[in-house]
N, C-alpha and C positions, 0 to 999 in steps of 0.2 A: 069253178063253175063251167059246166059243159056248154056247148053251142046252143042247146035247147033250154038252158036255164036251170038244169038239175045240178045241185051241188055235188062235187066229188067227195067221197068219204074215205077215211083210212080203213085198211083191212082189220079184221078181228085180231090178227097176230101182230099188231103194231108195236107192242112192247118187246124188246129183245129178251131172249131167255136168260135166266140167272145162270151163273157159272163161275169158274175159277180161271184166273189168267196169271201169267208169270210177271206182268208189269202193268203199270197204268197205261202206258202207250198201247199195249196189246188190247186192253179193255177199250180204249178209244177207237182203235181200228176196227175191232169186232162189232161194236155197236153201231158204228157208222156204215159198215158193210151191210148190217141188218137194215138200217134206216134208209139207205139210198134208194132201193127199189120200191120203198113204201112212201116216198114223197116227203121226207124230212131229213134233218141232220142234227147231230149233237155237238154241243160245245161245252167247255168247262165253265160252270157258273159259280161254283164255290170249291175251294180247296183248303183243307185245314190240317194242321199238325198238332197233336195233343202233347202235353208235358211229358208223357211216357214215350214219345217218339212215334206213336201210332198215327197213321195218316188216313184220311178219307177224302173223297172227292164226289161232288154232285155234277153229273152230266145232264144238261138240260137241252130242251129243244132250242135250236139257235134263233128261233123267232120269239123266244120268251125272255132271254137274258136282257135285262134293262127294263125300263118302264114303258107302259103303253103311251102312245103319243097323246099329248094334251091338245085340246081344241082351242085353248086360250094361248095368246102370245102375239107378238107383233109381226112375226114372219111366218108364212106358211111353208112347212117342210114336209117331207115324206120319210117314212121309215118302214122297215120290214117287221119291226117288233109288234107283237100283239099281246104281250104279257102272258104267253102260254106257259102253263105250269108243268107240262109234261116233262118228266125227268126220272133218272135212275141214280142209285147210290153205289159207289165202289169203295170198299174198305180194305186196307192192307192188313194181312196177317203177319204180326211181328215175328212169329216163330218160323214160318216157312218163307216169308217175303212175298207170297202170292197175293193177288188182289181178288176179292170176292165181289161179284156183281149181284146186287139185290134190288128188288122192286121196292119202292118207297111205300110206306103205309099211307093210305088215303087215296080214294078214287080220283081226286083232283089232279094227282100226279100221273094218272094213267090215260088221260084224255087230252087231245089237242083242241084248242079253241079256234082253229082255222082249217082251211082245206089243205090237202096235200099238194106239194109242188109237182108240176107236170114234167119239169126238166131238172135233173140233178145239178146243173150248172148254176141254179139259183142259190146254191149253198156253198159258201167259201170252203167249208170243211171237206166237201167232196172234190173241190178243185185243187186241193193242196198237192204240190209236187212231191214225189218221193225223193229221197236223198240221191238216188241214182239219176232221176230225171233232172234234179237241180244241177248236178255235175254236168250233164249233157247240155243244159241250157248255158251254163258258164263257158264250157269249151266251145260251143257253137258261136256264142256271142264274141268270144275272144278271137275267133277265126273270121269275124266280120259278117256273120250271117244275121240278117234282120229278124226281129221277133216274129213277123208274120210267117216267114219260112221255117223258123224254129218251131212254131206251133204246129205247122203242117207236118214236120218231121216227127214230132212227138205223137201226133195223132196216128201216124202210120207205124210207129215202132214201140209204143207203150199204150197202156189203157187209161192214160190221163185224159181228163176233160177240161184241163186248164184253158182259160181264155187267153187272148193276146195280152190283155192287161195284166194277167197273172204272170206272163212271161216277162213283161216290162218290170214288174215288181221284183221278180226273182233276180233279174240282171242288176237292178238298182241296189238290192240287198247285198249281192255279192261284191259290188263296187264299194259299198259302205264298209263291209267286212274287210276288204283289202286295204282301205284307207285307215282303218283302226282309229277312227275319230279325228284324223288329221285332215288338213286341207288337201286338195287334189295334188297340188304341186309338191307338198312335203311327202305325200304318199309316193309320188313318182320318184322323187330323189331317193327315198328309202329303198324302193324296189330296184332302182338302178344300182345302188351300192350293194344291196344284198346279192344281186345276180352278177356282180363283178364288172359291170359296164364302166367304161371311161365316160365321164360326163362333165358338162360345165353349164351352169345356169346363170343367166344374166338378169339382174334386178335393176329397176330404175330408182330414183331418189326416194320414192314412196314405198319401196319394198315390193313393187308389183313385178312379176316375172314378165320379161319382154322377149326372152329367147332361151332355148334349150338345145344343146347339141349332145349327142351320145353315140357310142360305138361299142359293139360287142367285142370281147377279147379275142374270139376266134376270127372275127373280121380283120382285126389288127394283125394277127399272124399271117393271114392270107394276103393282105395287101402289101405286107413287107416283101413278099415274093414277087408280086405283080403291081408295082406302083406306077408304071409308065403312063397308063391312060386312065383318066377319071371321067365319068359322065355325071353331070349335075342337072337336075330337073326339079323345078318347083311346082308342086301340085296345086290345085285349087284349094280354097279354104273349106275343106269338107269336115273339119272337126268342130265341136261345140264352141270352142274359143275363137274360131275364125282366124286361126294362125296358119299361114302357109307352111307346108311341109317341104323342106329341101331334101331330096334324095341324092345321096352321093354314092355312086356305083363304080366298081372297078371291072376290068376285063382281064381274064387269065390267058394262059398260053393256048387254050383250046377255044378261044373266042367266046367263052361263057362269061356272063356277067355275074357279079356277086356284090352284096351290100357291103359298103364300107362304113358309112355313118348316116345319121339322120339329124335334121335340125328343124325345130319349130321356131319360126321367126315372127316378129310383130308386124312385118310388112315385106314388101318386095322392092324396097328402095336400095340404092347402092350401099348405104350405111349398114343395112341389115345383112347384105351378102358379105360386106367387108368383115363384119364381126364373125360370121360363120367361117370364112376362109382363113382368117387370122387364127381362130381356135383350131381349125383343121391343121394348119401349118405347125402350130405348137404341138399338136398331138403327134404328127409325123416325126418331128424333131425329138420329142420325148421318148418315142419308142424306136428311134433309129431307122425310120422308114424314109427311103429316098423320095424326093419331090417328083411329081409327075412331069413327063415331057409334054403331054397333051391333055387339055381339059376341054371336053365337048359340052355344049349347052344347047338349049332349044331356042336360040335367038333371043334369050332374055337379056335385054340391053343393060340393065342394071348389074347383072351378073357378069 
């Protein structure tokens, strides 16, 4: 509805043209590219495989998939769904493997029962990140870049219209994929083992993780040459588990610092640091690394 009360209308060419495509995904991309400037989007509402192996798919207006909202009920809710029947049909050609896009018979499938959207971000289909953008999000997130800045970067370097929430969802999905259905700590243990890290995990009587210490194999080779001075600093509880991170850093002959090991601790008490230092000493002895002559701290009394 415009500012003067006149309803917006869809253009006459609202239906995407019929055609042949090499895959179902190509059909989806083509019809959504057509729909985006016209104020709507498609989503898959039905997909079927016949006994002979032939496949077909109905792409419907994303405001029509599902039922129209009911006025009855104990709780008032909102929905984008309007029961719109606007849709097209795609069928696979078993001989060529191509997909044929056809208009459905019946004028009810050619008309929307709502006004067009004024902003394409109203449709999740238009906000989907490409595989390339998903990889960018994962890499930037792994580098510690916050979703707000990732969104700004993508807006400048790609044609995505993904929202900040879409960025959050992409990061969460990549973390779930990395965990492979395991708990976070089991996923961490697997990843450390896969990458060849030396690590040790401490559990309490209930099996809850209380501390983790790990070191990269390249760090162990380097500290073997420069074990004389270590710097230890415990950062603030900036991770989601509120576990202090103990950074253990060495200094080489050029006065350059390098990472030796990291430890997530349950607290900053003397017992926590004793556990970390005991494990670090066993690590040095296990790899034939000399003990340091000097250990520098940031006046952490417990350490």
